[in-house]
C-alpha positions as semicolon CSV with decimal commas, in nm:
position;residue;x (nm);y (nm);z (nm)
1;M;0,000;0,000;0,000
2;W;0,104;0,359;-0,062
3;I;-0,071;0,678;0,050
4;K;-0,123;0,891;-0,261
5;N;-0,279;1,215;-0,133
6;L;-0,287;1,402;0,196
7;T;-0,537;1,641;0,343
8;V;-0,380;1,721;0,679
9;F;-0,563;1,816;0,998
10;L;-0,380;1,942;1,307
11;G;-0,486;1,858;1,660
12;T;-0,539;2,147;1,898
13;E;-0,493;1,905;2,189
14;P;-0,271;1,597;2,241
15;F;-0,391;1,278;2,074
16;N;-0,400;1,041;2,371
17;W;-0,582;0,743;2,221
18;S;-0,400;0,410;2,237
19;A;-0,422;0,150;1,961
20;A;-0,644;-0,067;2,183
21;E;-0,880;0,224;2,258
22;L;-0,901;0,316;1,890
23;E;-0,970;-0,046;1,805
24;E;-1,261;-0,059;2,049
25;R;-1,413;0,268;1,929
26;L;-1,387;0,189;1,558
27;D;-1,518;-0,162;1,611
28;G;-1,833;-0,004;1,751
29;N;-1,861;0,218;1,443
30;R;-1,819;-0,030;1,160
31;C;-1,967;0,051;0,822
32;P;-2,309;-0,121;0,806
33;P;-2,460;-0,262;0,486
34;C;-2,647;-0,009;0,279
35;G;-3,019;-0,079;0,334
36;R;-3,256;-0,114;0,042
37;Q;-3,412;0,225;0,111
38;S;-3,090;0,397;0,225
39;P;-2,904;0,619;-0,022
40;S;-2,576;0,556;0,163
41;S;-2,406;0,424;0,474
42;E;-2,064;0,488;0,624
43;G;-1,832;0,377;0,899
44;F;-1,498;0,205;0,944
45;V;-1,365;-0,124;0,808
46;P;-1,050;-0,332;0,864
47;P;-0,755;-0,203;0,657
48;L;-0,666;-0,558;0,550
49;K;-0,881;-0,827;0,396
50;N;-0,905;-1,148;0,599
51;D;-0,790;-0,959;0,909
52;D;-1,055;-0,828;1,148
53;R;-0,846;-0,566;1,330
54;M;-0,968;-0,212;1,277
55;V;-0,639;-0,033;1,345
56;V;-0,290;-0,110;1,217
57;A;-0,026;0,027;1,456
58;A;0,306;0,083;1,278
59;G;0,579;0,229;1,497
60;S;0,438;0,557;1,629
61;Y;0,162;0,574;1,365
62;F;-0,196;0,447;1,345
63;Y;-0,365;0,355;1,019
64;L;-0,738;0,304;0,973
65;V;-0,987;0,297;0,687
66;H;-1,321;0,473;0,643
67;Q;-1,577;0,331;0,400
68;E;-1,883;0,483;0,240
69;I;-2,135;0,273;0,048
70;A;-2,360;0,472;-0,183
71;R;-2,648;0,365;-0,405
72;L;-2,606;0,487;-0,762
73;L;-2,931;0,634;-0,888
74;P;-2,845;0,880;-1,168
75;G;-3,047;1,197;-1,193
76;P;-3,127;1,143;-1,565
77;V;-3,292;0,809;-1,481
78;I;-3,521;0,976;-1,227
79;K;-3,594;1,265;-1,464
80;E;-3,686;1,031;-1,750
81;E;-3,931;0,839;-1,533
82;L;-4,069;1,163;-1,385
83;D;-4,129;1,313;-1,731
84;A;-4,307;0,996;-1,839
85;R;-4,541;1,001;-1,539
86;V;-4,614;1,372;-1,575
87;E;-4,702;1,323;-1,940
88;E;-4,923;1,026;-1,849
89;I;-5,118;1,240;-1,599
90;R;-5,161;1,519;-1,852
91;E;-5,299;1,279;-2,113
92;R;-5,517;1,083;-1,873
93;E;-5,662;1,368;-1,666
94;G;-5,618;1,662;-1,903
95;R;-5,455;1,889;-1,646
96;P;-5,109;2,035;-1,576
97;V;-4,889;1,894;-1,299
98;G;-4,786;2,153;-1,041
99;R;-4,451;2,197;-0,874
100;K;-4,548;2,028;-0,546
101;E;-4,700;1,730;-0,727
102;R;-4,384;1,695;-0,936
103;A;-4,175;1,696;-0,618
104;D;-4,398;1,430;-0,462
105;L;-4,374;1,219;-0,777
106;K;-3,997;1,252;-0,775
107;D;-3,980;1,132;-0,413
108;Q;-4,205;0,838;-0,498
109;I;-3,990;0,742;-0,797
110;T;-3,673;0,762;-0,589
111;F;-3,832;0,542;-0,322
112;E;-3,933;0,284;-0,584
113;L;-3,605;0,276;-0,775
114;L;-3,358;0,299;-0,486
115;P;-3,371;-0,073;-0,392
116;Q;-3,285;-0,161;-0,753
117;A;-2,982;0,069;-0,769
118;F;-2,627;-0,065;-0,773
119;T;-2,401;0,022;-0,481
120;R;-2,047;0,159;-0,488
121;S;-1,798;0,137;-0,202
122;R;-1,536;0,404;-0,147
123;R;-1,253;0,340;0,100
124;T;-1,036;0,619;0,239
125;G;-0,724;0,561;0,446
126;V;-0,633;0,773;0,749
127;L;-0,280;0,796;0,890
128;I;-0,254;0,939;1,241
129;D;0,075;1,076;1,374
130;P;0,009;1,130;1,747
131;Q;0,356;1,277;1,809
132;R;0,284;1,565;1,571
133;R;-0,093;1,575;1,638
134;R;-0,159;1,518;1,267
135;V;-0,455;1,335;1,116
136;M;-0,377;1,276;0,748
137;V;-0,660;1,168;0,519
138;D;-0,565;0,993;0,196
139;C;-0,778;1,194;-0,044
140;G;-0,748;1,507;-0,253
141;S;-1,097;1,642;-0,182
142;E;-1,128;1,861;0,127
143;S;-1,504;1,796;0,152
144;R;-1,441;1,422;0,144
145;A;-1,165;1,458;0,404
146;E;-1,399;1,659;0,628
147;Q;-1,657;1,380;0,598
148;V;-1,402;1,119;0,707
149;V;-1,279;1,331;1,000
150;S;-1,641;1,392;1,104
151;A;-1,701;1,016;1,113
152;L;-1,384;0,968;1,320
153;R;-1,491;1,247;1,555
154;K;-1,827;1,073;1,600
155;A;-1,657;0,743;1,676
156;L;-1,425;0,902;1,933
157;D;-1,683;1,145;2,076
158;S;-1,423;1,421;2,050
159;L;-1,153;1,504;1,795
160;P;-1,042;1,869;1,817
161;V;-0,861;1,919;1,486
162;T;-0,847;2,195;1,228
163;R;-0,699;2,247;0,884
164;P;-0,356;2,415;0,896
165;T;-0,330;2,782;0,814
166;A;-0,001;2,931;0,695
167;A;0,116;3,247;0,869
168;S;0,267;3,363;0,539
169;A;0,103;3,345;0,195
170;T;0,176;3,018;0,019
171;T;0,124;3,166;-0,327
172;A;0,390;3,429;-0,260
173;A;0,628;3,158;-0,143
174;F;0,558;2,947;-0,452
175;A;0,634;3,242;-0,678
176;H;0,958;3,310;-0,489
177;W;1,062;2,945;-0,519
178;L;0,998;2,947;-0,893
179;R;1,212;3,258;-0,938
180;E;1,475;3,154;-0,683
181;P;1,486;2,774;-0,635
182;G;1,763;2,820;-0,380
183;A;1,508;2,979;-0,146
184;L;1,328;2,647;-0,099
185;P;1,333;2,498;0,253
186;E;1,632;2,272;0,317
187;G;1,589;1,927;0,163
188;F;1,345;2,042;-0,107
189;T;1,400;2,094;-0,478
190;L;1,162;2,197;-0,756
191;G;1,005;1,932;-0,974
192;D;0,862;1,977;-1,322
193;R;0,497;2,076;-1,265
194;C;0,313;2,385;-1,148
195;E;-0,018;2,562;-1,192
196;F;-0,108;2,931;-1,222
197;K;-0,449;3,096;-1,171
198;N;-0,606;3,438;-1,147
199;G;-0,917;3,566;-0,974
200;D;-1,128;3,526;-1,288
201;G;-1,073;3,152;-1,307
202;A;-0,816;3,152;-1,587
203;S;-0,546;2,890;-1,531
204;V;-0,229;2,757;-1,686
205;R;-0,087;2,413;-1,606
206;I;0,276;2,331;-1,672
207;T;0,386;1,967;-1,693
208;A;0,720;1,799;-1,764
209;L;0,909;2,125;-1,823
210;D;1,196;2,310;-1,660
211;L;1,010;2,553;-1,433
212;G;1,291;2,807;-1,457
213;R;1,225;2,886;-1,822
214;E;1,152;3,253;-1,891
215;E;0,821;3,186;-2,067
216;I;0,697;2,999;-1,761
217;L;0,810;3,262;-1,511
218;A;0,640;3,527;-1,726
219;H;0,302;3,392;-1,610
220;L;0,381;3,531;-1,262
221;E;0,326;3,882;-1,397
222;E;-0,050;3,822;-1,427
223;L;-0,124;3,492;-1,250
224;A;-0,063;3,347;-0,903
225;A;0,124;3,022;-0,850
226;V;-0,126;2,792;-0,672
227;K;0,048;2,456;-0,700
228;V;0,411;2,344;-0,727
229;N;0,574;2,005;-0,770
230;L;0,840;1,938;-0,508
231;C;1,097;1,668;-0,436
232;W;1,209;1,584;-0,083
233;K;1,561;1,442;-0,034
234;D;1,540;1,196;-0,325
235;E;1,269;1,021;-0,122
236;L;0,934;1,175;-0,219
237;E;0,779;1,372;-0,501
238;F;0,445;1,549;-0,464
239;D;0,235;1,850;-0,565
240;L;0,186;2,106;-0,288
241;Q;-0,130;2,318;-0,319
242;Q;-0,189;2,666;-0,184
243;D;-0,414;2,521;0,090
244;L;-0,125;2,291;0,190
245;A;-0,296;1,978;0,060
246;V;-0,053;1,723;-0,084
247;K;-0,135;1,537;-0,405
248;R;0,024;1,277;-0,630
249;L;0,266;1,141;-0,371
250;K;0,525;0,925;-0,541
251;P;0,826;0,740;-0,395
252;L;1,161;0,836;-0,544
253;D;1,466;0,613;-0,577
254;L;1,573;0,602;-0,213
255;I;1,230;0,514;-0,076
256;Q;1,150;0,283;-0,366
257;E;1,462;0,080;-0,292
258;N;1,356;0,047;0,070
259;L;1,002;-0,048;-0,033
260;D;1,134;-0,311;-0,274
261;G;1,361;-0,443;0,000
262;I;1,079;-0,513;0,248
263;N;1,083;-0,883;0,327
264;A;0,766;-0,940;0,527
265;E;0,620;-1,269;0,641
266;D;0,259;-1,170;0,572
267;A;0,038;-0,887;0,448
268;L;0,012;-0,728;0,793
269;D;0,389;-0,713;0,844
270;E;0,430;-0,566;0,497
271;M;0,167;-0,298;0,559
272;M;0,326;-0,207;0,891
273;A;0,669;-0,176;0,731
274;R;0,537;0,039;0,447
275;L;0,339;0,263;0,682
276;E;0,635;0,318;0,913
277;L;0,865;0,395;0,620
278;Q;0,625;0,636;0,449
279;G;0,508;0,787;0,778
280;G;0,861;0,876;0,886
281;T;0,939;1,033;0,549
282;L;0,615;1,234;0,549
283;R;0,683;1,350;0,904
284;G;1,019;1,494;0,802
285;A;0,882;1,666;0,491
286;L;0,580;1,813;0,671
287;D;0,793;1,923;0,968
288;T;1,013;2,125;0,733
289;L;0,724;2,277;0,536
290;F;0,518;2,360;0,844
291;Q;0,818;2,524;1,010
292;F;0,884;2,729;0,696
293;F;0,524;2,854;0,684
294;D;0,505;2,893;1,064
295;I;0,199;2,670;1,080
296;K;0,019;2,615;1,406
297;A;-0,318;2,464;1,481
298;E;-0,578;2,728;1,560
299;S;-0,800;2,627;1,850
300;K;-1,163;2,586;1,749
301;P;-1,463;2,440;1,930
302;D;-1,484;2,064;1,876
303;V;-1,797;1,998;1,670
304;A;-1,990;1,682;1,753
């Protein structure tokens, strides 16, 4: 396994849950089957198949998996059936169908078709680093990450975390790095991707090019740099966004050699080794970035 994206949340209080306590809480909040009349269900599932444990403890890290099961009932299917029934009423009774009646018909159609709909499962990994008070959700969507953290908060009764906020503007830092790569935090180098945007929604994406080229830097005159590709110590490559989300995590040579060299007896041992290796590397990279941007967790009321 390999974590591919990170939406990071910072704890405003120490994370004092043990692996055993997490196991008990998540076991009581397993993802139930999606009922015939339920549009979705969510909860937690074991990270490994054929292994019932809900938490994998790897060194100083915890890994768990959230699952959402959703019934797929496309809007066009409902609309087609709704239009057919409205037309049938018009022909049969010779009258128009009002807005409220259409809404009632739509609800009735949804109720009738929902049990026949296919279901889709979506699993999202969560890596917890208690030492740094970081909850890292393996997804690129902040709304999805918030959903997962909300489910974890419900399972634990309390989880005071917040998204990190940089004390200095990330877009200004990105622009400075593009113009002066030597200004990057120690251990980081520029990759070959970046993205520019302006307030009107115009954007330019650069891929597989030397980011120091004059025609690329010229975009900074009118656009803001909102995403840059970075490399960390020949170990990791990733895209850092202006909201500090991390996407497209990829192991570089040094980490890949270590991953290839893992000689585990079973799937659990292999997962633990991979998590500890990636977790330690991510901790170092995030420590450096968060120190550069002077990031601290802002205390907010814990929402149930």
